[in-house]
Structure formats: C-alpha cells, structure tokens
MARVOKOL-663733 format. One record per residue: x, y, z of N, C-alpha, C in turn. Coordinates in steps of 0.05 Angstrom, whole numbers, plus 5000, padded with zeros to 4 digits. Atoms other than C-alpha are relative to their C-alpha. Layout:
N
XYZXYZXYZ ...
end
This chain:
490
502349834994421177058390500350135027 499649884973422777148464502150224999 497949805002429177518446499050254987 500949775014425577978398498050165016 501949864983420378158451501350165022 498649874978425678398500501250264990 498749755007428279118501502949995008 497250044993434978838525501549914975 498350085023440278808471501149725005 499050274996442078078461501049894973 498950135024446177668413500749715007 499350284996446976918406501749914977 498350105021452376558367500049695002 500050295000450175828359501749894979 498250145020454675338323498349814984 501550195017451574978264501649744998 498750264999453074238268501149924973 499150105027454074168192502350164990 497849855009459774668188502649865006 497450134994467174448184501150095026 498949954974471274428247502850134998 497449875000477174908260502049825015 498150204989483474518276501150085027 498549934975486774918332498349975025 501750004976480974998380497849794999 502150205004476774418355497350134999 502449845002471474938337499250024971 500849965027467275038275501450254989 498549775012470575518226498350244997 501749775003464475968224498150025024 502049954980459776288273497450074986 502649915009452376358262499050205021 500649794981450277018294497150094997 502749914999443177198314499850235020 500249774982441877888343497250124998 502749895000435478248362500050304992 500349725008432878938344501350195020 498949824979435279228410503050034996 497149975006442579088389500350214978 499949805022441379488325499550285011 500649734988438280058365502350095018 497849924982443980048415502450114985 497749915015449280128362499350224979 500849815020445180578316500449904972 499650125026446480098259499949705004 500050294999445979368242502949904997 497250095001452979118261500349714992 499950285008451178398245498049964978 502050015022447778448177499749734988 500250265012449277738157499549795022 500650214980447977068190502549835007 497650164995454676698182502550174996 497449855001461676968196502249805006 497650144991468576688199500850115027 499249894974471776758268501550264997 498449755004476577288240498150234994 501949785007470777688210498450085025 501649934976466777638275501750165020 498349854982472777868317500650284989 499649735012474078438267497750195005 502449834994466978688276500150085030 499949944971467778638352502250225005 497949794997474279048346499050274992 500949735010470879598306498050135019 502249884983465079678355500850035029 499150004972469279628419502050225005 498149804992473080168455502749865004 497450144999480579998449501049955028 499050044973481780068524498649775014 501550224987476479538541500449744985 499950245016477779048484502049795010 498050214991484178708512498949825022 501150164979480578478575497949814990 502150175011474678218536501249774984 498750215016479277838489501249785018 499150194980482377508550497849825009 502450164991475477288574499149814978 500950175022473577028505501949774996 498050225002480076638500499749795021 500450194978478876328568497549834996 502550155005471676138549500449794978 499650195022473875818483501949785008 498150214990479375448520498749835022 501350164979474275168570500750075028 499149934973477175558629497950165015 502249864987470775948644497549964983 502550045015463475888625498450264997 501349755004461576618629501950235008 498749764990464077318638498150235000 501649764999461177988656501950235004 498349774998464278668647498450254990 500949745010462579398637501950084978 498349965024464979588568498950234984 500749785017464980188522499849904971 500450065028462280118451500050264983 500049775019462880578390497450004985 502649975013456080828366500550084971 499949925028454580958293500750294996 499449715002455081708306502850075011 497349964989462081618336500150045030 500049964971459881718408500649735014 499550234984461581238464497549925015 502350114985456080798493501049795019 499250204980456980408557498049775001 501850244998454279698562501049825023 499550214980453879198619499649744986 500250245016455478568580500249755016 500050274988453777868605500249804977 499650205021456377298562500349735012 500050274990454976568576500649814977 499350205020457475958539498549745005 501350264997453675318526501849794987 498450225010457274658516498449755000 501350264999455373948501501349835021 499050174979456873338543503049954999 497150035002464073318517501450275005 498949744994464974048539501050144974 499449875025465274248465498350254997 501449755003463474968452497649984981 502350015017456475028423498950284994 501449755005453775738433500750215021 499949764982455076428463497250115002 502549844997448976788491500850255016 499149754988450477528506497750195002 501949784997446078078533501650255007 498649744994448078818536497950195011 501749804987444679288585501250274996 499049735005445380008564500250155026 499649864975448480358624501450274995 498749755007450880978587499150235019 500949784982446481448628500949965028 499050064973448381088692502950085003 497249944999455781168677500450315000 499849715001454781898660499250115027 500949904974450881988724502049955021 497950064980456181638765502450194998 497749825004461682058734499450285010 500849734991457982708745499650025030 500550004971455782518815502549975016 497550034986462682298835501650265000 498649745001465682948811498650205018 501449814984460183328845500549955030 499350064972461682958910502750115008 497349904995468983148905500150305002 500149715001467183868891497650125015 502549924987461183908937500250265016 499649754985464184468978499650254983 500349785019464184908916497450004984 502450015018458084658879497849825012 502050174987453384338930497350034987 502749975011447184638899499849864973 500150145026449084368830499749705004 500250294995450083678859497149935009 502750064991443383708895498050004977 501849995023439783908832500249764982 499550225018442983378789499149745013 500750244985442082848843497049965000 502950024998434682988850498749934973 501150035026433383008775501149764984 498750225015437782418755498049784995 501850225006433881868719500949735013 499050244986438281358757499350015029 500550004972435781158826502650035016 497649944984440881448876499350035029 500449964971441781448951502750105011 497749894986446681858993499749955030 500050044971448481649064502450145011 497849854987452582119107499849975030 499850024971454882089179500250285012 499949754985453782659228502550025018 497550024985459982429267501549754992 498650245008465481919255499049765015 501150254988463281199268502049875020 498250114980466981049333499249715006 500450294994467780289345497449904988 502650065012462280179294499549704997 500350295003463479429289500349865027 499450114974464279319364498049795010 502050184988457678989380499949734986 500050285011456978239370497949974978 502150025020450678359330500750124973 499149865024454678739278498250244992 501749775004449679309285501250235016 498849784985452779989303498250105022 501549894977450780299369498550254993 501749775006445080789363500950245017 499149784983448281209419502450144989 497549895010454681319380499750144973 499949915028452781439307497250094992 502449915013447481849272500550044970 499649985029446381859197497850164987 502049875017442682229143499849854974 500550155025439581849085498350164981 501649855020437182199022499949834974 500450145026434281848960498750204981 501249825020432282188895497349894990 502750075009425682158858500149734985 499950255014427981588814500149765018 499950224980429581158875497249965012 502750024989422681308904498249854981 501650145020419481088839500849714998 499050275002423880468836498849835023 501050154977421580258906497150045006 502849954996414580548903499450165025 500449844976415581018962499650304992 500449725006412781728959501950185015 498149844984417181999015501849825015 498150154983423481759048502550185003 497749834995428382249079500549995030 499350044972431882089145502250205008 498149804990435382669181500949935028 498850034974440082539239498649785016 501350234986437181859258502149805009 498050214992440781299296500649814977 499250185022444680849249498349755001 501550254997440980249277497350024986 502649975013434380539252500350004970 499550005029437080679182500849724990 499150275007440279989182497649814997 502450185001433579649196498350064975 501449925025430380049139501349874976 498550115023435779829091499549694999 500650294999434679109114497249934991 502850055006427179159106499450024970 500549975028427579369033501749814983 498250195014432678819016499049725003 500650284999431378098999501949865020 498250124979434077679058502349844988 497850165011438177229012502250174989 497949825010441977838986501150185022 499149824979442378239050502449905015 497750114986447477769081502650104988 497649915013452677949029500350315002 499849715001450878689026500850115027 499349884974451378809101502949965006 497150044997458378509099501550234986 498749785015460279019045499750265014 500549754986457079579084501950045024 498349984977460979439147502950024992 497249975010467479369107500450294991 499749725008466180059078500150195025 500049844976464580349146502749985015 497450054987471080049173502450104984 497849915016475180349117501449784985 498750225013476779659088499449984970 500649995028473579799021498850274994 501149745008471480408982497749974980 501950045021466780088932498949715001 501150275005462079498921497950014979 502050025021457679268865498749725002 501350254998452478718867497250014987 502850035008445978478836498449925025 501650074977440678468890497050054995 502949985001433278408900499050205021 501249804982429278978931497049925004 502950054994422378928964498550264994 501649765008417679418929497950055020 502149934981412379788968497549824998 502350175003407179328938500549715006 499350274992410878708962501449844978 498850145022413578518893503150025002 497150005001420978378878501050164977 498749855022425078878838503049945001 497250055002432078708815501550254993 498449775005437479238817503049935000 497150034999444879278800501050235017 499349804980447379648861503050064999 497249914999453880058858500250215021 499749824978456180408921502950095002 497449884997462180878928500150145027 499749874973464681088997502250215000 497949804996468681699017500849995029 499050014973473181689078501850255005 498249784994477082239114502949905002 497250074999484582249124500749795021 499650204979483781799185498549744993 501450235010479981279143497249975013 502750004990473481469178498050044978 502149975020467181379136498750275002 501449735000464182049115497349984986 502550035015458981889062500349804978 500050185023457081419007497850084980 502049955021453481478941499449734987 500850255013449480888915498250054976 501749985024446480818845499049724994 501350265005441680268824499050004971 501050055027440680028753497749805001 502250184999433779718746500349784979 499650225018434879028716497849795003 502250184994428178728735499149864974 500950125025426078608662502049794990 498050195008432678268647499849745016 500250244983431977798706497549844994 502450145007424877638688500349854973 499550135026427077488616501749755004 498250234995432677038642498449775013 501650204987427676668687498249864980 501850115021422776588629501549824981 498450175018428276328584500849745013 499350244986430675838637497749815002 502450174998423575588647499449874973 500550105027422675518572501949774993 498050205006429175128565499449745016 500750234984427074678623497749844989 502350135012420474538590500849854974 499150125025423974388524501549745006 498550244992428773898558498149785009 502050204991422773548591498549884977 501450105024419273498524501849804985 498150195012425573168495499949745014 499950254984425772668552497449844996 502550145003418372518546499849864973 500150115026419072398472501749754998 498250235001425071938481498949765015 501150224984421671538536497649874985 502350105014415471468493500949804978 499050185020419671148438500749735013 499350254987422370638488497549845008 502450144991415370488515498549884976 501450105023412870388444500849724994 499150285004417169758438498749825021 501350164980414269508504497249934993 502850045008407269588476499949774980 500050215020409269138419500749735013 499050254987412668618465499250005029 501149994973408368518527501849865020 498350154981413568048558502150185013 498049834988418368628570498850255012 501349774989413269108599501350095026 498749894976416469568651503049994998 497150035003423469388627501450274997 498749745006425070088601500450165025 499849844976423470448666501849875021 498450144980426869918709503050044994 497249985007433469928671500950295001 499249724997433370688669500550075029 499649954972432570718744502749885010 497550134991438270218755502450144988 497749865013442770578705500650265014 499549754986441771238740501149965028 498850064974443270918808502949934997 497150065005449770648779501550264994 498649755007451471328749500450175025 499749854975450171658816502149885018 498050144983454371138853502950054989 497449955012460071278804500750304999 499549725000459472028812500150134973 499949895027458172158738498750284999 501049735003456672858714497150014992 502849985008449773128700499649944970 500150065029451273088624500049694996 499850295003453172348632497549865010 502550134990447072188674497750044980 502149955021442572508621500449814977 499450175023446072108567499349715005 500750284994445371438602497049965003 502950024998438071588617498849984972 501050015028436671728543500749744987 499150255011440771128523498349765010 501750214988436770688571497249994988 502749995012430170928543500049884972 500050085028432370768472501649754993 498050205006437070178480499049784981 501050225016432569658447498250104977 501849895021429170128396500449864973 499550145025432569728340498349754997 501750245002428069128357497450054985 502349945017422569498320500349874973 499550125026425969228258500349705000 499850294998426068508282497249874997 502650125004420268068258498949885026 501250114977415267838311500649705004 499550294998416667108294502749945014 497450034987423767208319499950135028 500049854975422567728374498349855021 501850124981416867328407500249695000 499750295002419366628393500449885028 499850114972418366208457502349815004 497850194998423965718442502650124991 497349905009431365768423499950104972 499849895027433166168362501849834983 498150145018436265838301502350194995 497849835006443066098278499350244983 500949785017439766518224498450205015 501749814984434666798273501850155019 498249864981440266968322501650224985 498649805015444167328268498150244995 501949785004437867728254499650165025 500449864974436867888328502550185006 497649854995444168118332500250264984 499949755016442668668282498650235014 501649784988438169058330501650235011 498549764991443769498361500650194977 499349835022445869748292497550124988 502649895009438569828270499250245018 500749794981437270228333501850254997 498149785003443570648323499350164975 500949865024441070818253497650185006 502349844993434571068283500950255017 499549784981437571488340501950204988 498249805013442771818294498350234989 501849795011436772208267499150205021 500849824978435572528335502350185007 497649834998440273118332500550095029 499749904973439073318405501249785019 499150224983441272628431503050005003 497150004996448272618462501249754987 498650235012453372168428500249775019 499750214981454371788492497449835003 502550154999446971598491499849814976 500050165024447671348419501949765004 498150224995453670928443498749785016 501450214984449170578494498349834982 501750155019444370378438501749814984 498450165018449970118394501749785014 498050174988454669788444499249855025 500850114974450469528503500149695000 499750295000451368798479502949924995 497250085002458968828473500949885027 498850134976462968398522502950095003 497249914997469568608553502049804990 498250215011472567948529500150014970 500049995029470868128457498149814987 501850205011465467598449497250114995 502749895004459568078444499550094971 500749915026456268408385499050295002 499550085028455768778337502950024991 497449945010463168978334502349865015 498050164985466768498382502150185014 498149824986469869078422500949865026 499050114975474068918483500650225020 499249834978475269238551499150294997 500649725001475869998549499350104972 501049925027474270008474497050055002 502949974996467069958498499650265016 500449754985464670658519498949945029 500750044972463670728595497049965004 502950024995456070838593498949744989 500950265011455170228549500849775018 499150214981459269808598498249995025 501849984977454970058655497349874994 502750095007448469928619499849704994 500050295006450469228597499349845025 500450154975450369008670497050025008 502749974991443569308688498049874981 501850135020440369058623499949705004 500050294996442468338636498649935026 501350054974440368378709497050004998 502949985002433368608691498949784982 500950225018432868088635499849745016 500050254985434667538684497749995020 502049994979429767768738497250044989 502649965012424067868688499149744986 501150235015419467338659499950074970 500149965028420267278584498649764986 501550215014416766858531501649744998 498350245002422666378531501149905026 498850094974424166328606498350125023 501149904975421766428678501950215012 498349794987424267008720501849875021 498150094980430466878762499650165026 500049854975430967068835502250215000 498049794997434767688855502849895006 497450124992440267268888501349854978 498950165023440966808828501150194978 499149815021441567408781502650135008 497549884991446967728824502349804998 497950215002450767068826500949984971 499350025028450467038750501750244991 498549765007452867758744502949975009 497350044990458867588788501549804983 498750215015460266968747500950114973 499449895026460467388683502050235002 498149784996465067908713502749934988 497550045013471367968671499849874973 500450115026468467598612497950174984 502049835012461967968596500350285010 500349744988462468548644502650105012 497749874988467669048670500049935030 500050084972469668768739499750245019 500249774982470369458770497150105001 502849915000463369638748498149805013 501650204986460568978773500250045030 499749944971463469148842498250235009 501849784993459769808841497149924999 502850095003453369478816499149855025 500750154976453469018877499450185024 500449824977453769618924497350144999 502549835001447369948899497649855011 502250144987443069388928500350005030 
end
C-alpha cells in the first residue's frame, strides 16, 4: 500500500521461502517481482506483467529495458550483490521506453539478507531524471557556447523546470584557500550568484540575485540554506573545485526552506576552469527528492514498528508460560538480559543478538505441553516423568517452526539449550561444537538463573555458589571458553 501511494517508481523482488534453491549461488530458482504503477508509467508499459520469473527471464527483461551502454556496469553491481560483496548500489541509467525513446533513471537498489547473509529481497526505486539530464546536457553545451549563444542560455536557464544555480567569479581566486578558516578573503574575490525560478520555488525565496558580492558573503548564504550535517562535506567539494582539484561533485543534501522545513535535493555541480586551472564558473542543478526521502523514512519507521511488534509477540509467548508456572516468574526477562550481555561480550552481530533474544524468550515454550503434575511437582521426578520433561525442547521446536519470521538460530536455542558439550544432554546428545553457538551460550545463563531462583523443588542458591557450580560443570555441561566469558560479565 505504501509503495502504491508513492509517485516514485519502485520494484521489490522478495524471495518466496517455499521455492526450490538454485545450486550455484544458493539462491531460489525464481524471483517474485512486485512493482508499482509508477514503474508502468515510467516505461509506458507493464514490463513485469507476471508475479514469478526465473532468474534468466528476469535478467532478459532487464536487458530489453536497459540501454546497452549502461547494462554491463549494472550487471557487475548485481553480481557483487548476489555474491554478498555489496548490499546496495546506485547509478544513473538509461532505459528504453515503450515508444523507443530513452528515459534516464536514478536507480537505488538495496538488498535484504537474513541472519546467515542469505539473499532475501531486492528493493529498487527509480527516480525519473530524464528532464534533469536533458537540462544538464543543454545547459552544459550552452555554457561551452555561451560566447555565441548567451541569450539562449539565459532563456533556457530561467525557464528550466530543474532548480539551477550559476556561480561565476569576477576575477581569478588568488590564494583562495590561504586562510585558516577555509573561507576566501572578501578583499580578493567577488562573485555573482544567479538562481532560476525553479530554484526559488524549491527554496521558497521570491528573490535571490547577488551581483559582485564578496565571496565570504555568498559563502555564508550557501551555508545558511544547507543542513549543517551536509555542509561539512559540501564545503570540502566547493574548495576542491575552486582550487582546480575537481571539476564535478554530486551529493544528496538537505536544504533549509524559507519556512524552516527540510527539503532534500540531489545536487550536481559542474565547474569550468581556465587554462591556468583558475575557477571561472560553476553550474549546479538540484533534483528534488524530498518525497523519496520522506517515503524512505516512513518505510523505515514502519519496518521498525513491525520488528517491535514481532518482539512483543514473542516475549508475550514466553511470559505466558511464566503465568502458568509462578515459580519461574521473571525467568524469561532475566535470562534474556544475561544472554544479551554474553552476546555483547562476545561481539556477536546484530542478527545474532536478535536471534538469541528471541530464543531466550521462547526457550521453554515447549513446557506448555508438559502436564502440571510433572511441571509443578515439588519432589524428584520419576524416570517416566523425567522422560516426559525431556520432551519439552522438541515440543517447543515444533511450536516455533510455525513462526516464519523467527531466525533459525533462535529455533536452535529452543531445541538445543539442554545439550551438554560432553554429549550427556538432551534431546539429541550432541557434543562440543555440534551444539550451535547460541544454544551453548544460552545453556549457561539458563542454568545460572535456575540455580539462583527459588523453585517448587528447591531453595535459591547464592550468586557465589551458582558461579562455583558453573565453573565445576565447565567442560562437561558447558563450553569452557564461554564459561570464561560468562564469568567476566559479572
């Protein structure tokens, strides 16, 4: 729904979990492609009429709609993304419209992966910059021919729908970078700044024309209309252009509108220098990308809310068991906190920390299937009752397999958190590194909290006694290296 409401062309290629896996790249053999109406409008036809495509069919479509001079670079980027060497790319690219004409697009493509860095989904947006490219081409030619066609340039510049600004020097910038403040001396350099009507509309200014003013004055104006977080980079580019060290820069930046609001622009600036590398003038064009940035922010917020909803739901399942068994009240949150402290001490990734958190919330969910007579029994369990209790990891794993959003590593915590490195645990008698890392971590914190908590069958142990027991079980129940880390978090 959010995608369909945007006038920005966008396409997403999520991977369906139930499709077969391609052998070479460990990828599904088919793509599921979802595109919005703006994509159809951009190409003048529906280039993605179906929902599922083979990789070959999808690439064939991309070949047909792409300009042959731009396609090789994009294929390099796609290959690097599929190989896990980059997580996004951005490029200006030509497309073939239904009427045979060339349309320019500013394409942003991002990749989503799961906790094993397995490719899940492309999300691509295409900003139509055809008019901007045409304007840049015409304006650049006009600048080169300004001696012969200055009036033509002025007319096109003023009427261009793309916000444009021209900055020219009235004299060469002598020692323009000499001052420690990196601001050119007002006594040495004067400039003329001209913006067109589109730029005035973009910034909300009715008039802005600076004739023969000190550079320092123009410099302060440029700073005042720029977001401070973006101005640091841009002023570096400006001084490099003035010094003849670069002829072009492009950046996304935030502008301060006359009403105080933030406007996003894709700024492209081209500089002209004389034969002595002295700066003569520059032409800047700004593509208004405010709506794109707002859509990106809204999407990021929505995804964050969705992730929080997942976490709240998973935690609620864990707390549901505590409500049934009052003796373990608070156990879920305590072991989750300890598990995250361990994960942080080990320098685990954000994906791994999320997985162990979800696994901690749900680790005992299988006890829902254990009768109260066994679960709440105040005395020792009989052999039959113990066999029944040992079924709870597999029962829990059967439950959490139904949660498609849950990482596999989180499911491993539920299934394997009672395994011992010596092979004496349950349910599968795994040994050593056969036990997944997150399950080995969680086994320690689970036992520690069980020892230090009062249960129906025992009194709570002291912190010191529990740590002594953890040390005693190092190498038999627990991974010794992880026990050493566990001791450091207190």
